[in-house]
C-alpha positions as CSV (number, residue, x, y, z in Angstrom):
1,A,58.5,84.3,40.4
2,P,54.9,84.4,39.5
3,A,53.4,87.7,38.5
4,R,51.2,89.5,41.0
5,P,47.5,89.3,40.3
6,P,46.0,92.5,38.6
7,H,44.1,93.5,41.7
8,R,47.3,93.5,43.8
9,R,49.1,95.5,41.2
10,A,46.3,98.0,41.2
11,V,46.4,98.2,45.0
12,S,50.2,98.7,45.0
13,A,49.9,101.5,42.4
14,A,47.2,103.2,44.4
15,R,49.3,103.1,47.5
16,T,52.3,104.5,45.6
17,L,50.1,107.3,44.2
18,A,48.7,108.0,47.7
19,R,52.2,108.2,49.2
20,A,53.3,110.5,46.4
21,G,50.3,112.7,47.0
22,M,51.1,113.0,50.7
23,I,54.7,113.8,50.0
24,V,53.9,116.5,47.5
25,S,51.1,118.0,49.7
26,G,53.3,118.0,52.8
27,A,56.3,119.5,51.0
28,F,54.1,122.2,49.4
29,L,52.7,123.2,52.8
30,V,56.2,123.4,54.3
31,S,57.4,125.4,51.3
32,R,54.5,127.9,51.8
33,V,55.3,128.3,55.5
34,L,58.9,128.8,54.8
35,G,58.0,131.4,52.1
36,W,56.1,133.3,54.7
37,V,59.0,133.0,57.2
38,R,61.4,134.2,54.5
39,L,59.4,137.4,53.9
40,V,59.2,138.0,57.7
41,V,62.9,137.5,58.2
42,I,63.8,139.7,55.2
43,G,61.6,142.4,56.4
44,N,63.2,142.3,59.9
45,T,66.9,142.1,58.8
46,L,67.1,144.8,56.2
47,P,66.6,148.6,56.6
48,A,63.8,150.1,54.5
49,T,66.1,151.5,51.7
50,E,67.9,148.1,51.3
51,L,64.6,146.3,51.4
52,D,63.2,148.5,48.6
53,A,66.4,147.9,46.5
54,F,66.3,144.1,47.0
55,F,62.7,143.7,46.0
56,A,63.1,146.0,43.0
57,A,66.2,144.1,41.9
58,F,64.5,140.7,42.4
59,R,61.8,141.6,39.8
60,L,64.0,141.5,36.7
61,P,65.6,138.0,37.3
62,D,62.1,136.7,38.3
63,L,60.7,138.1,35.0
64,M,63.5,136.3,33.1
65,F,62.5,133.0,34.7
66,Q,58.8,133.6,34.2
67,L,59.3,134.4,30.5
68,V,61.5,131.4,29.7
69,A,61.0,128.6,32.2
70,A,57.9,129.1,34.4
71,G,55.2,126.6,35.1
72,A,53.8,126.3,31.6
73,L,57.1,124.9,30.3
74,S,57.5,122.6,33.3
75,S,53.9,121.3,33.0
76,A,54.2,120.7,29.3
77,L,57.5,118.8,29.7
78,I,56.0,116.2,32.1
79,P,53.5,114.5,29.7
80,I,56.0,114.9,26.8
81,I,58.8,113.1,28.6
82,A,56.4,110.4,29.9
83,T,54.9,109.8,26.4
84,V,58.3,109.7,24.6
85,M,59.8,107.5,27.3
86,T,56.9,105.0,26.8
87,A,56.8,105.1,23.0
88,D,60.4,105.6,22.0
89,G,62.5,104.6,25.0
90,E,64.6,106.5,27.6
91,H,67.4,107.5,25.2
92,R,65.0,109.4,23.0
93,A,63.4,111.0,26.1
94,W,66.7,112.3,27.2
95,R,67.3,113.7,23.7
96,V,64.1,115.7,24.1
97,V,65.1,116.9,27.6
98,S,68.6,117.9,26.4
99,T,67.2,119.9,23.4
100,V,64.7,121.8,25.5
101,T,67.3,122.5,28.2
102,N,69.8,123.8,25.7
103,L,67.3,126.0,24.0
104,M,66.2,127.4,27.4
105,L,69.7,128.0,28.6
106,V,70.6,129.8,25.4
107,A,67.6,132.1,25.8
108,L,68.4,132.8,29.5
109,A,72.1,133.4,28.8
110,V,71.2,136.0,26.2
111,L,68.8,137.7,28.5
112,G,71.3,137.5,31.3
113,I,74.0,139.2,29.3
114,I,71.6,141.9,28.3
115,V,70.7,142.5,31.9
116,L,74.4,142.5,33.0
117,V,75.4,144.9,30.3
118,G,72.4,147.1,30.3
119,A,71.3,147.1,34.0
120,D,72.3,150.8,34.3
121,V,69.5,151.6,31.7
122,I,67.0,148.8,32.3
123,V,66.7,149.1,36.1
124,P,65.9,152.9,36.2
125,A,63.3,152.3,33.5
126,Y,61.1,150.2,35.8
127,A,62.4,151.3,39.3
128,G,62.0,155.0,39.2
129,G,61.8,157.2,42.2
130,F,64.9,155.9,44.0
131,D,67.6,158.3,45.2
132,P,71.0,157.7,43.4
133,A,72.4,155.5,46.2
134,T,69.4,153.3,46.3
135,M,69.3,153.0,42.5
136,A,73.0,152.1,42.4
137,R,72.3,149.4,45.1
138,T,69.4,148.1,43.0
139,I,71.5,147.8,39.9
140,E,74.2,146.0,41.9
141,L,71.8,143.5,43.4
142,T,70.2,142.9,40.0
143,R,73.6,141.9,38.6
144,V,74.3,139.6,41.5
145,M,70.9,137.8,41.1
146,V,71.0,137.4,37.3
147,L,72.3,133.9,37.7
148,S,69.4,132.7,39.8
149,P,66.8,132.3,36.9
150,I,69.3,130.1,35.0
151,L,69.7,127.8,38.0
152,L,65.9,127.8,38.8
153,A,65.2,126.9,35.1
154,L,67.5,123.9,35.4
155,G,65.7,123.0,38.6
156,A,62.3,123.3,36.8
157,V,63.6,120.8,34.1
158,A,64.8,118.5,36.8
159,T,61.4,118.6,38.5
160,S,59.7,117.7,35.2
161,V,62.0,114.8,34.6
162,L,61.6,113.4,38.1
163,N,57.9,113.8,38.1
164,A,57.6,112.1,34.7
165,R,59.5,109.2,36.1
166,G,57.2,109.0,39.1
167,R,59.8,110.4,41.6
168,F,58.4,113.2,43.7
169,A,60.2,113.6,47.0
170,A,63.3,115.5,45.8
171,A,61.3,117.7,43.5
172,A,58.9,118.5,46.3
173,V,61.6,119.4,48.7
174,A,63.5,121.7,46.3
175,P,61.4,124.9,46.9
176,S,62.0,124.5,50.7
177,V,65.8,124.3,50.1
178,Y,65.5,127.5,48.1
179,N,63.6,129.3,50.9
180,L,66.0,127.9,53.6
181,A,69.0,129.2,51.8
182,I,67.6,132.7,51.7
183,I,66.5,132.6,55.3
184,G,70.0,131.4,56.3
185,A,71.6,134.2,54.3
186,A,69.4,136.8,55.9
187,F,70.7,135.7,59.3
188,A,74.3,134.9,58.4
189,L,75.2,137.4,55.7
190,T,73.0,140.5,55.9
191,P,74.5,141.8,59.2
192,S,77.8,142.3,57.5
193,M,76.9,142.5,53.8
194,G,73.4,144.0,53.8
195,A,71.2,143.2,50.8
196,I,74.2,141.9,48.9
197,G,74.3,138.9,51.3
198,L,70.6,138.3,50.7
199,A,71.1,138.4,46.9
200,I,73.9,135.8,47.4
201,G,71.4,133.7,49.4
202,V,69.0,133.8,46.4
203,V,71.7,132.5,44.1
204,V,72.8,129.8,46.6
205,G,69.2,128.8,47.1
206,S,68.7,128.5,43.4
207,L,71.7,126.3,43.2
208,G,70.4,124.2,46.0
209,H,67.1,123.9,44.1
210,V,69.0,122.1,41.4
211,L,71.4,120.1,43.4
212,V,68.8,118.5,45.8
213,Q,67.2,117.0,42.7
């Protein structure tokens, strides 16, 4: 079949880029709305002490993710993967992704073990002022949610790989899956399990963030 003229290829590329932009923008808006709904639902399903314990416990896993695999790493991976794929082929690009992922997982595993073992000391150091029962709950919730930054980091790598390959839909939907899992856990689990059910929702949402991609 004859090759398409350059101007037709340019029009096709522009349409593809426009569709991708619409998908990402729409998914970003939905994710923002769901993030707001998530906060409202959490605030209305947990009593004040459980709510304080949950938000305090959430801070440490979130810090782990921010230190190791936040936006800077993801943003840097996209041009690196795209460049290596173009210059050296897909096999070499996957080697780069594998190396980065393994190093990231090792770092997060070490931090996770430190948090699991040392939560009794670490959590009171930054969450002072709680009564003993609330502090114990915060430590318990921290240990439950320590898996979430590892899963979210894998999701961040998956997002970078998909975006580098020009595939945006699944990566754009992933944050909404995360929010929906937490909202679902707030309704389904917190009535019987309290904040522990919500922490489980965070871990399930993090897993969904990976699997949908």
